[in-house]
C-alpha positions as CSV (number, residue, x, y, z in Angstrom):
1,X,-6.3,23.1,-4.1
2,X,-3.0,21.1,-4.1
3,X,-1.1,19.8,-1.1
4,X,0.8,22.3,1.0
5,X,4.6,21.9,0.8
6,X,6.1,19.7,3.5
7,X,7.1,21.5,6.6
8,X,10.0,20.0,8.6
9,X,9.4,19.5,12.4
10,X,9.7,22.5,14.6
11,X,12.9,22.8,16.6
12,X,12.7,20.8,19.8
13,X,10.3,18.2,18.3
14,X,11.9,14.8,17.7
15,X,9.1,13.6,15.3
16,X,9.2,13.8,11.6
17,X,5.7,14.3,10.1
18,X,4.9,12.9,6.6
19,X,5.4,10.0,4.3
20,X,8.7,8.6,3.1
21,X,8.5,6.1,0.2
22,X,11.0,3.2,0.6
23,X,12.2,0.9,-2.1
24,X,12.0,-2.2,0.0
25,X,14.9,-4.5,-0.5
26,X,14.5,-8.3,-0.8
27,X,14.6,-10.4,2.4
28,X,13.1,-7.6,4.5
29,X,9.6,-7.8,5.9
30,X,7.5,-4.6,6.0
31,X,8.0,-4.6,9.8
32,X,11.8,-4.9,9.3
33,X,11.6,-1.7,7.2
34,X,9.7,0.1,10.0
35,X,12.3,-1.0,12.6
36,X,15.2,0.1,10.3
37,X,13.6,3.6,9.9
38,X,13.0,3.9,13.6
39,X,16.7,3.7,14.0
40,X,17.5,6.1,11.2
41,X,14.8,8.7,12.2
42,X,15.3,8.3,15.9
43,X,11.6,8.1,16.6
44,X,9.1,5.3,17.5
45,X,5.9,6.6,15.8
46,X,6.2,4.9,12.4
47,X,3.9,2.7,10.4
48,X,3.9,1.1,6.9
49,X,1.2,1.5,4.3
50,X,0.8,-2.1,2.9
51,X,2.6,-5.4,3.6
52,X,5.1,-6.8,1.1
53,X,6.4,-10.3,1.2
54,X,10.0,-10.6,2.2
55,X,11.0,-11.8,-1.3
56,X,9.3,-8.8,-2.9
57,X,10.9,-5.4,-3.5
58,X,9.5,-2.0,-4.4
59,X,7.2,0.7,-3.2
60,X,6.4,0.8,0.5
61,X,5.0,4.1,1.8
62,X,6.0,4.6,5.4
63,X,4.1,7.1,7.6
64,X,5.9,9.1,10.3
65,X,4.7,10.8,13.4
66,X,1.0,11.9,13.6
67,X,0.6,10.8,10.0
68,X,0.5,7.1,11.2
69,X,-3.1,7.9,12.0
70,X,-3.8,7.9,8.2
71,X,-2.5,4.4,7.5
72,X,-6.0,2.8,7.6
73,X,-8.0,5.5,5.9
74,X,-6.1,6.1,2.7
75,X,-8.6,6.1,-0.2
76,X,-6.2,4.9,-2.9
77,X,-5.8,1.2,-2.2
78,X,-5.1,-0.3,-5.7
79,X,-1.5,-1.3,-6.5
80,X,0.7,-2.2,-9.4
81,X,3.3,-4.9,-9.8
82,X,5.8,-6.5,-12.1
83,X,6.2,-10.2,-11.6
84,X,8.3,-12.9,-13.3
85,X,6.9,-16.4,-13.4
86,X,8.2,-19.9,-14.0
87,X,5.9,-22.4,-15.7
88,X,5.9,-26.1,-14.8
89,X,6.5,-25.5,-11.1
90,X,4.1,-25.8,-8.1
91,X,5.3,-25.0,-4.6
92,X,3.7,-24.8,-1.2
93,X,4.3,-21.0,-1.0
94,X,3.3,-20.4,-4.7
95,X,6.7,-18.8,-5.4
96,X,10.1,-20.2,-6.1
97,X,11.2,-19.9,-2.4
98,X,8.9,-22.7,-1.3
99,X,9.0,-26.5,-1.2
100,X,8.5,-28.0,-4.6
101,X,5.3,-30.0,-4.9
102,X,5.2,-30.7,-8.6
103,X,7.6,-30.1,-11.5
104,X,6.9,-30.7,-15.2
105,X,8.3,-29.8,-18.6
106,X,5.5,-27.7,-20.2
107,X,5.4,-26.5,-23.8
108,X,3.1,-23.5,-23.4
109,X,2.9,-21.2,-26.4
110,X,2.6,-17.4,-26.3
111,X,-0.9,-17.6,-27.8
112,X,-2.0,-20.0,-25.1
113,X,-0.6,-17.8,-22.4
114,X,-2.2,-14.7,-23.8
115,X,-5.6,-16.5,-23.9
116,X,-5.4,-17.5,-20.3
117,X,-4.2,-14.1,-19.1
118,X,-7.3,-12.6,-20.7
119,X,-9.5,-14.7,-18.5
120,X,-7.8,-13.2,-15.3
121,X,-8.8,-9.6,-16.1
122,X,-11.7,-8.1,-14.2
123,X,-13.5,-9.2,-11.0
124,X,-12.9,-12.6,-9.5
125,X,-12.8,-14.6,-6.3
126,X,-9.3,-15.4,-5.1
127,X,-8.4,-18.0,-2.4
128,X,-5.7,-16.5,-0.1
129,X,-2.6,-18.7,0.1
130,X,-1.8,-20.6,3.3
131,X,1.5,-18.8,3.5
132,X,-0.2,-15.4,4.2
133,X,-1.0,-13.1,7.1
134,X,-4.7,-13.7,6.7
135,X,-6.3,-14.7,10.0
136,X,-8.7,-17.7,10.3
137,X,-10.2,-18.2,13.8
138,X,-7.7,-15.7,15.1
139,X,-4.6,-17.5,13.8
140,X,-2.3,-16.3,11.0
141,X,-2.4,-18.7,8.1
142,X,1.4,-18.8,7.7
143,X,1.7,-20.1,11.3
144,X,-0.5,-23.0,10.4
145,X,1.3,-23.6,7.1
146,X,4.6,-23.8,8.9
147,X,3.3,-26.7,10.9
148,X,2.1,-28.4,7.8
149,X,-1.6,-27.6,8.4
150,X,-4.1,-26.5,5.7
151,X,-7.5,-25.1,6.7
152,X,-10.5,-23.9,4.9
153,X,-10.5,-20.1,4.3
154,X,-12.9,-17.8,2.6
155,X,-12.2,-16.4,-0.8
156,X,-11.8,-12.7,-1.4
157,X,-13.4,-10.6,-4.2
158,X,-10.6,-8.9,-6.1
159,X,-10.3,-6.9,-9.3
160,X,-7.5,-7.1,-11.8
161,X,-7.7,-3.8,-13.7
162,X,-4.8,-4.5,-16.0
163,X,-2.8,-7.6,-16.7
164,X,-0.3,-7.4,-19.5
165,X,2.3,-9.9,-20.8
166,X,5.6,-8.0,-20.9
167,X,8.0,-10.8,-21.8
168,X,7.7,-14.5,-22.7
169,X,10.6,-16.9,-23.1
170,X,9.1,-20.0,-24.7
171,X,12.4,-22.0,-24.6
172,X,12.7,-21.6,-20.8
173,X,9.0,-21.4,-20.2
174,X,9.2,-18.2,-18.2
175,X,7.3,-14.9,-18.5
176,X,6.9,-11.4,-17.0
177,X,3.6,-9.6,-16.4
178,X,2.5,-6.1,-15.4
179,X,-0.5,-6.2,-13.0
180,X,-2.7,-3.3,-11.7
181,X,-5.1,-4.7,-9.1
182,X,-7.3,-4.0,-6.1
183,X,-6.2,-4.1,-2.4
184,X,-5.9,-7.7,-1.0
185,X,-4.8,-9.3,-4.3
186,X,-2.1,-11.9,-3.9
187,X,0.1,-11.8,-7.0
188,X,1.8,-15.1,-6.3
189,X,-1.7,-16.7,-6.1
190,X,-2.6,-15.0,-9.3
191,X,0.5,-16.6,-10.9
192,X,-0.3,-20.0,-9.3
193,X,-3.9,-19.8,-10.7
194,X,-2.6,-18.9,-14.2
195,X,-0.4,-21.9,-14.1
196,X,-3.3,-24.1,-13.0
197,X,-5.5,-22.7,-15.9
198,X,-2.7,-23.6,-18.3
199,X,-2.6,-27.1,-16.9
200,X,1.1,-27.1,-16.0
201,X,1.4,-25.1,-12.8
202,X,3.4,-21.9,-12.2
203,X,5.4,-20.3,-9.4
204,X,6.2,-16.6,-9.0
205,X,10.0,-16.0,-9.2
206,X,10.3,-12.3,-8.5
207,X,8.0,-9.4,-7.6
208,X,8.4,-5.7,-7.7
209,X,5.7,-3.4,-6.5
210,X,5.8,-0.4,-8.8
211,X,2.9,1.6,-7.4
212,X,1.1,1.9,-4.1
213,X,-1.2,4.7,-2.6
214,X,-0.5,6.8,-5.7
215,X,3.3,6.7,-5.2
216,X,5.6,5.3,-7.9
217,X,8.9,3.4,-7.8
218,X,10.7,6.6,-9.0
219,X,9.7,8.4,-5.8
220,X,11.2,5.8,-3.5
221,X,14.5,5.9,-1.7
222,X,16.9,3.1,-0.6
223,X,18.0,2.7,3.0
224,X,21.4,4.1,2.1
225,X,19.9,7.2,0.6
226,X,17.7,7.7,3.6
227,X,20.6,7.2,6.0
228,X,22.8,9.6,4.1
229,X,20.0,12.2,4.1
230,X,19.6,11.8,7.9
231,X,23.4,12.1,8.4
232,X,23.4,15.3,6.4
233,X,20.4,16.8,8.2
234,X,18.1,16.8,5.1
235,X,15.9,13.8,5.9
236,X,12.8,16.1,6.1
237,X,13.3,17.0,2.5
238,X,12.6,13.4,1.4
239,X,9.2,13.4,3.0
240,X,5.9,13.7,1.1
241,X,3.0,15.6,2.8
242,X,0.3,13.2,4.1
243,X,-2.3,15.3,2.4
244,X,-1.1,14.0,-1.0
245,X,-2.9,10.7,-0.5
246,X,-6.2,12.5,0.2
247,X,-6.2,14.8,-2.8
248,X,-9.2,12.9,-4.3
249,X,-11.4,14.5,-1.6
250,X,-12.6,18.1,-2.0
251,X,-11.0,20.7,0.4
252,X,-12.6,23.1,2.8
253,X,-10.6,26.0,4.3
254,X,-11.5,27.2,7.8
255,X,-10.9,30.6,9.5
256,X,-8.8,31.0,12.6
257,X,-11.7,30.4,15.1
258,X,-13.0,27.4,13.2
259,X,-9.5,25.9,13.1
260,X,-9.2,26.1,16.9
261,X,-12.6,24.5,17.3
262,X,-12.0,21.6,15.1
263,X,-8.6,20.9,16.6
264,X,-10.4,20.7,20.0
265,X,-12.9,18.2,18.7
266,X,-15.8,20.5,18.1
267,X,-18.3,20.2,15.3
268,X,-18.8,23.1,13.0
269,X,-22.0,24.6,11.6
270,X,-22.3,23.7,7.9
271,X,-24.2,27.0,7.3
272,X,-21.0,28.9,8.3
273,X,-18.9,27.0,5.7
274,X,-18.8,27.1,1.9
275,X,-21.1,24.5,0.2
276,X,-19.4,21.0,0.6
277,X,-19.5,18.4,-2.1
278,X,-19.0,14.7,-1.4
279,X,-19.2,12.5,1.7
280,X,-15.7,13.2,2.9
281,X,-13.7,16.4,2.7
282,X,-10.1,17.5,3.4
283,X,-10.0,20.1,6.2
284,X,-7.4,22.9,5.9
285,X,-6.6,25.7,8.4
286,X,-6.7,29.4,7.6
287,X,-2.9,29.2,7.1
288,X,-3.2,26.4,4.5
289,X,-2.1,23.5,6.7
290,X,-3.8,20.2,6.3
291,X,-5.7,19.2,9.4
292,X,-7.5,16.0,8.6
293,X,-10.7,14.6,7.2
294,X,-14.3,15.3,8.1
295,X,-17.8,14.5,6.8
296,X,-20.8,16.8,6.5
297,X,-23.7,15.4,8.5
298,X,-26.7,16.7,6.6
299,X,-29.2,15.7,9.3
300,X,-27.6,17.7,12.1
301,X,-26.1,20.4,9.8
302,X,-22.6,19.9,11.3
303,X,-19.2,19.1,10.0
304,X,-18.0,16.0,11.9
305,X,-14.3,15.1,12.3
306,X,-13.4,11.7,10.8
307,X,-9.7,11.8,11.6
308,X,-7.4,14.5,12.8
309,X,-3.9,14.4,11.4
310,X,-2.7,17.7,13.0
311,X,-1.6,19.0,16.3
312,X,-1.6,22.2,18.3
313,X,1.3,23.6,16.2
314,X,-0.9,23.5,13.1
315,X,-3.3,26.3,14.4
């Protein structure tokens, strides 16, 4: 069963409910985007679905209202990017905005680059950059990096599902890549490591996130488009239903009494429900509204709520 069409907030409620995909502009942090949308939407309950560096642009899903509860449980966590890279340059931030540490005049060929790129496909350990939001001993690494400190930090296991060379300019020693990767992958670190494997260094020049949480760049809106929609009273029409990010889970539909019970936090008897497949299910009301996620507890024979994303008006 597909996601129900988005329903705008009821009259009298000042909260929008759903997801709006923002095409994040350069020089904005993800938190800047949230702050901007709070002003446009006139509501405080807003959260983003995946940090982007200030220099990066592209897909940033933003959750509104009760849907902010879903930010940390979305099952689709892989992402896709397009990055441009400059060979022969090493910086402290691993991109061209940082302080230059090394600069050379490399003569890398396309075949050499293709060979190295092939070695970066699949699972690998990646060392998070010092200029990152990763915490070590409770302190963000970028705060230490700004003071000139470098500390040991654990590597992360990542997966690069797809890494393709899109463009290569041998004369200027620059190239563009398309990357499809797992959550937690730092693209500028990937570029840095590719340069190190080539023996000449590399720094990321631009980064566009083209896909996140199943949303594409074509589904995103600029700030000006969102502001205009708000001014014209049609902002709700830009929102995606939060259920969309959970469509990989099977759905179970409840009757009216079961809907009331689960919204009040009660557990439901599995014997009174259709057979459930999977460890997590989407729960929908008898009217077709998405209520949240639950898991069947086979030992107790009950359906246990994982996260409610609905309110009393969804009964």
